[in-house]
C-alpha positions as CSV (number, residue, x, y, z in Angstrom):
1,M,-61.8,3.7,33.3
2,T,-64.6,3.6,31.0
3,V,-64.1,3.4,26.9
4,R,-65.5,6.9,26.4
5,F,-62.8,8.1,28.9
6,V,-60.1,6.2,26.9
7,R,-61.2,7.7,23.5
8,L,-61.3,10.9,24.8
9,S,-57.9,10.6,26.4
10,L,-56.4,9.4,22.9
11,I,-58.4,12.3,21.2
12,V,-56.5,14.8,23.6
13,A,-52.9,13.1,23.2
14,M,-53.2,13.3,19.6
15,L,-54.2,16.8,19.5
16,L,-51.5,17.8,21.8
17,I,-49.0,16.0,19.5
18,C,-50.1,17.9,16.2
19,L,-49.9,21.3,18.5
20,A,-46.5,20.3,19.4
21,A,-45.6,19.3,15.8
22,G,-47.2,22.7,14.6
23,A,-45.5,24.8,16.9
24,A,-41.8,23.7,16.5
25,P,-39.2,26.4,16.2
26,A,-38.0,27.6,13.1
27,R,-34.5,26.6,12.4
28,P,-32.0,29.3,11.6
29,L,-30.1,28.9,8.2
30,T,-26.9,30.6,7.0
31,P,-27.5,33.2,4.5
32,I,-25.9,30.9,1.7
33,E,-28.0,27.9,3.1
34,G,-31.1,30.2,2.7
35,L,-30.5,31.7,-0.8
36,E,-29.4,27.7,-2.1
37,A,-33.0,26.9,-0.6
38,L,-34.7,29.4,-2.3
39,R,-33.1,28.3,-5.9
40,K,-33.5,24.6,-5.4
41,S,-37.6,25.7,-4.5
42,F,-38.2,27.8,-7.1
43,A,-36.0,25.9,-9.6
44,G,-39.1,24.2,-11.2
45,V,-41.4,27.4,-11.4
46,S,-41.2,29.2,-14.9
47,D,-44.1,31.2,-14.5
48,F,-47.0,31.6,-12.1
49,T,-50.4,33.2,-11.5
50,A,-51.9,33.8,-7.8
51,D,-54.4,36.1,-6.2
52,I,-53.4,38.5,-3.5
53,I,-54.6,40.5,-0.4
54,Q,-52.3,43.5,-0.2
55,E,-52.2,45.2,3.2
56,K,-50.4,48.7,2.6
57,Q,-49.5,50.5,6.1
58,L,-48.8,54.4,5.0
59,S,-46.2,56.0,7.8
60,L,-49.0,59.0,7.6
61,M,-52.1,57.0,8.2
62,K,-52.9,54.8,11.1
63,R,-55.3,52.4,9.1
64,K,-54.2,50.1,6.8
65,L,-55.3,50.2,3.2
66,V,-56.5,46.5,2.2
67,S,-57.1,45.8,-1.5
68,T,-57.4,42.5,-3.5
69,G,-55.9,41.8,-7.0
70,I,-53.9,39.1,-9.0
71,V,-50.1,38.9,-9.9
72,R,-48.4,37.2,-12.8
73,F,-44.8,36.3,-13.3
74,K,-42.7,34.9,-16.1
75,K,-39.1,34.0,-15.9
76,P,-36.6,35.8,-16.1
77,G,-38.0,39.4,-15.7
78,L,-41.7,39.7,-16.3
79,F,-43.8,40.8,-13.5
80,F,-47.3,42.0,-13.4
81,M,-49.9,42.9,-10.5
82,E,-53.4,44.4,-10.9
83,I,-55.3,46.0,-7.9
84,N,-59.0,45.8,-8.1
85,P,-60.8,49.0,-7.3
86,P,-61.6,51.1,-5.3
87,H,-57.6,51.5,-5.6
88,A,-57.3,50.2,-8.9
89,S,-54.0,50.2,-10.4
90,R,-51.7,48.1,-12.5
91,L,-48.0,47.6,-12.2
92,L,-45.6,46.1,-14.7
93,L,-42.0,45.2,-14.3
94,K,-40.2,44.3,-17.4
95,D,-36.4,43.9,-17.2
96,T,-35.5,47.0,-15.6
97,T,-38.2,49.3,-16.5
98,L,-41.1,49.4,-13.3
99,S,-44.3,51.1,-14.8
100,L,-47.5,51.9,-12.7
101,Y,-50.9,52.8,-14.4
102,L,-53.3,54.5,-12.2
103,V,-56.8,53.5,-13.8
104,K,-58.9,56.4,-12.6
105,E,-56.5,59.0,-13.2
106,K,-55.4,57.1,-16.6
107,S,-51.8,58.1,-16.1
108,T,-48.8,56.1,-16.2
109,Q,-45.7,56.3,-14.0
110,Q,-42.2,54.9,-14.8
111,I,-38.8,54.4,-13.6
112,T,-35.8,52.6,-14.4
113,L,-34.1,50.3,-11.9
114,P,-30.4,49.8,-11.4
115,P,-29.2,46.5,-13.4
116,E,-28.5,45.0,-10.2
117,Q,-32.3,45.3,-8.7
118,S,-33.9,43.5,-11.9
119,L,-35.2,40.1,-11.4
120,Q,-33.2,39.1,-14.3
121,S,-30.1,39.7,-12.5
122,W,-31.4,37.7,-9.2
123,F,-32.4,34.7,-11.7
124,A,-29.0,35.0,-13.0
125,F,-27.6,34.6,-9.8
126,L,-29.8,31.7,-8.7
127,A,-29.2,30.0,-11.9
128,R,-26.2,27.9,-10.3
129,P,-25.7,26.5,-7.1
130,V,-25.1,29.6,-4.6
131,T,-21.7,29.7,-2.6
132,A,-21.4,33.4,-2.0
133,L,-23.7,36.4,-1.0
134,P,-24.6,38.7,-3.8
135,E,-22.8,42.0,-3.5
136,G,-24.5,44.9,-1.8
137,V,-27.2,42.9,0.4
138,E,-27.5,41.1,3.7
139,V,-29.5,38.0,4.0
140,Q,-31.3,36.3,7.0
141,A,-33.0,32.9,6.7
142,E,-34.8,30.5,8.6
143,Q,-36.3,27.0,7.9
144,Q,-40.3,26.7,9.0
145,R,-41.9,22.9,9.0
146,D,-43.4,23.6,5.6
147,G,-41.3,26.2,3.8
148,Y,-38.6,29.0,4.2
149,T,-38.6,32.6,5.3
150,L,-35.7,35.0,3.7
151,T,-35.2,38.5,4.9
152,I,-33.3,40.7,2.3
153,T,-31.7,44.1,3.5
154,P,-29.9,46.2,0.7
155,R,-26.7,47.6,2.1
156,A,-27.1,50.6,0.3
157,R,-29.6,53.4,1.5
158,G,-32.0,53.0,-1.5
159,Q,-36.0,53.3,-1.1
160,V,-36.5,49.7,0.1
161,R,-35.1,48.9,3.6
162,A,-36.0,45.5,3.7
163,L,-37.9,42.6,2.0
164,T,-39.2,39.4,3.4
165,L,-40.1,36.3,1.3
166,A,-42.0,33.4,2.7
167,L,-42.3,30.5,0.4
168,H,-43.6,26.8,0.6
169,D,-40.6,24.0,-0.2
170,D,-42.1,23.8,-4.0
171,G,-41.6,27.4,-5.2
172,R,-45.5,28.4,-3.9
173,L,-45.3,32.0,-2.5
174,K,-47.1,32.5,1.0
175,K,-46.5,36.1,1.4
176,L,-44.0,39.1,0.7
177,V,-43.4,41.8,3.1
178,I,-41.6,44.9,1.5
179,E,-40.4,47.8,4.3
180,E,-39.4,51.0,2.8
181,Q,-37.3,53.9,4.3
182,N,-39.9,56.4,4.8
183,G,-41.6,53.6,7.2
184,D,-44.3,52.5,4.6
185,R,-44.7,48.7,4.7
186,T,-46.6,46.7,2.0
187,A,-47.6,42.9,3.0
188,I,-49.1,41.0,0.3
189,T,-50.3,37.2,1.0
190,F,-50.8,34.8,-2.2
191,S,-53.7,32.1,-2.4
192,R,-54.6,30.1,-5.3
193,F,-51.0,29.7,-6.5
194,R,-50.8,28.1,-9.9
195,K,-47.6,27.5,-11.4
196,N,-46.2,26.6,-14.9
197,T,-49.3,27.4,-16.7
198,G,-47.9,29.0,-19.9
199,L,-48.1,32.4,-19.4
200,T,-46.7,34.6,-22.6
201,E,-46.1,38.0,-23.1
202,S,-49.7,39.2,-24.1
203,D,-50.6,38.2,-20.5
204,F,-48.3,41.1,-19.4
205,Q,-50.3,44.2,-20.5
206,L,-50.3,47.4,-18.7
207,E,-53.2,49.0,-20.3
């Protein structure tokens, strides 16, 4: 057996070990375990900024609308998303008020969410160790090698059918998928995630 063959065999073995580790199956978690993992991983995040790729699949269209943009978030209830042209828009969630500004049309649409759907209510719930599920939702959760995935399904028949959140152990978001009752599906992939940068309210302007 030549030295070259031995080295090649060792390289192949190492690759197989790495592939086996990477292909390790996800471990199912109970709903409470999943929410507690979310609470712990996100506990050290006070704000974040990230680049995004948004893929929107409308139920009436076969092709996806793919856009790039940025998001900003600040606890407990500020969320901002800006989508670049050609579908330029800005979305701001402040407490329970959701505003959408369409850049080309220079028009603003606004809706008020129920208090239980606000970011503040969720972070108030996640401020303490999770011992029971919040009312009105079902949760499925699993643990991967480098993080967690949670699917939250409202029991009430509102606009959102299900929301799936994938994140790393340290609270860095990987992907957010929103499925609506009308069949529309939005997938947001996060990159260049920067947390605790000291965002202020001036960073959350719709116009």
